[in-house]
C-alpha positions as CSV (number, residue, x, y, z in Angstrom):
1,X,0.0,0.0,0.0
2,X,2.8,2.4,0.9
3,X,4.6,1.7,-2.4
4,X,1.5,2.5,-4.4
5,X,0.9,5.7,-2.5
6,X,4.6,6.7,-3.0
7,X,4.4,5.9,-6.7
8,X,1.2,8.0,-7.0
9,X,2.8,11.0,-5.3
10,X,6.0,10.7,-7.5
11,X,3.8,10.4,-10.7
12,X,1.8,13.4,-9.7
13,X,4.9,15.5,-9.1
14,X,6.4,14.5,-12.4
15,X,3.2,15.3,-14.3
16,X,3.0,18.8,-12.7
17,X,6.4,19.6,-14.1
18,X,5.4,18.6,-17.7
19,X,4.7,21.4,-20.2
20,X,2.8,21.0,-23.4
21,X,4.8,21.3,-26.7
22,X,2.9,24.6,-27.4
23,X,4.0,26.0,-24.0
24,X,7.6,25.0,-24.6
25,X,7.5,26.6,-28.1
26,X,6.0,29.8,-26.7
27,X,8.7,30.0,-24.0
28,X,11.5,29.4,-26.5
29,X,10.0,32.1,-28.8
30,X,9.8,34.6,-26.0
31,X,13.5,33.9,-25.0
32,X,14.5,34.3,-28.7
33,X,12.7,37.6,-28.9
34,X,14.3,38.8,-25.7
35,X,17.7,37.9,-27.1
36,X,17.0,39.9,-30.3
37,X,16.0,42.9,-28.2
38,X,19.1,42.7,-26.1
39,X,21.4,42.5,-29.1
40,X,19.7,45.5,-30.6
41,X,20.0,47.6,-27.4
42,X,23.7,46.6,-27.2
43,X,24.3,47.7,-30.7
44,X,22.7,51.1,-30.0
45,X,24.8,51.6,-26.8
46,X,28.0,51.4,-28.9
47,X,27.2,54.7,-30.6
48,X,25.9,56.7,-27.6
49,X,27.9,59.4,-25.9
50,X,26.9,58.0,-22.5
51,X,25.7,54.4,-22.9
52,X,25.2,53.9,-19.2
53,X,22.6,56.7,-19.2
54,X,20.4,55.0,-21.8
55,X,16.8,54.3,-20.6
56,X,14.3,52.4,-22.7
57,X,11.1,54.5,-22.4
58,X,8.7,52.3,-24.4
59,X,8.6,48.6,-24.2
60,X,10.5,47.1,-27.1
61,X,8.3,45.3,-29.7
62,X,9.3,42.6,-32.3
63,X,7.4,42.9,-35.5
64,X,7.6,40.9,-38.7
65,X,7.7,43.2,-41.7
66,X,8.4,41.9,-45.2
67,X,9.3,38.5,-43.7
68,X,12.0,40.0,-41.5
69,X,11.9,40.3,-37.7
70,X,12.5,43.9,-36.5
71,X,12.8,45.3,-33.0
72,X,11.5,48.8,-32.4
73,X,11.8,50.7,-29.1
74,X,12.1,54.3,-27.8
75,X,14.9,55.4,-25.6
76,X,16.4,58.5,-24.0
77,X,20.1,59.0,-23.3
78,X,22.4,61.8,-22.3
79,X,24.1,63.9,-25.0
80,X,27.5,65.6,-25.1
81,X,26.4,68.3,-22.6
82,X,25.2,65.8,-20.0
83,X,21.5,66.4,-20.5
84,X,18.9,64.0,-21.7
85,X,18.2,64.6,-25.3
86,X,14.6,63.4,-25.4
87,X,13.0,60.3,-26.7
88,X,14.2,58.8,-30.0
89,X,12.9,55.7,-31.8
90,X,15.4,53.0,-32.9
91,X,15.1,49.8,-34.8
92,X,17.1,46.8,-35.8
93,X,16.3,44.4,-38.7
94,X,17.4,40.8,-38.3
95,X,18.2,38.1,-40.8
96,X,16.8,34.6,-40.6
97,X,19.7,33.5,-38.3
98,X,18.9,36.3,-35.8
99,X,22.0,38.4,-36.7
100,X,21.5,42.1,-37.0
101,X,21.2,43.1,-40.7
102,X,20.4,46.8,-40.4
103,X,20.4,49.3,-37.5
104,X,19.1,52.9,-37.6
105,X,17.0,55.5,-36.0
106,X,13.4,55.2,-37.0
107,X,12.0,58.4,-38.6
């Protein structure tokens, strides 16, 4: 009786840890998008006068345009005079491997 109860408890615990394939794919997709956004922000920081002052002011979005994933976000950072310059919009276009293909301010 004790072995059956123990087996039932172990099986219940194992089943609670299982995720559906759809949930696993969604988690993997969210992690991939997060990595794309991080690489885009890192690329922008390279050209800023004071990269540590950069603040993302609007939550980054990943959109698919013309079959290419693109990250868009707004940021504010200090200029050469030490003051915040105001919000700017920035975007990165990615190739199919997730490498940055194009980077530029969004007008």
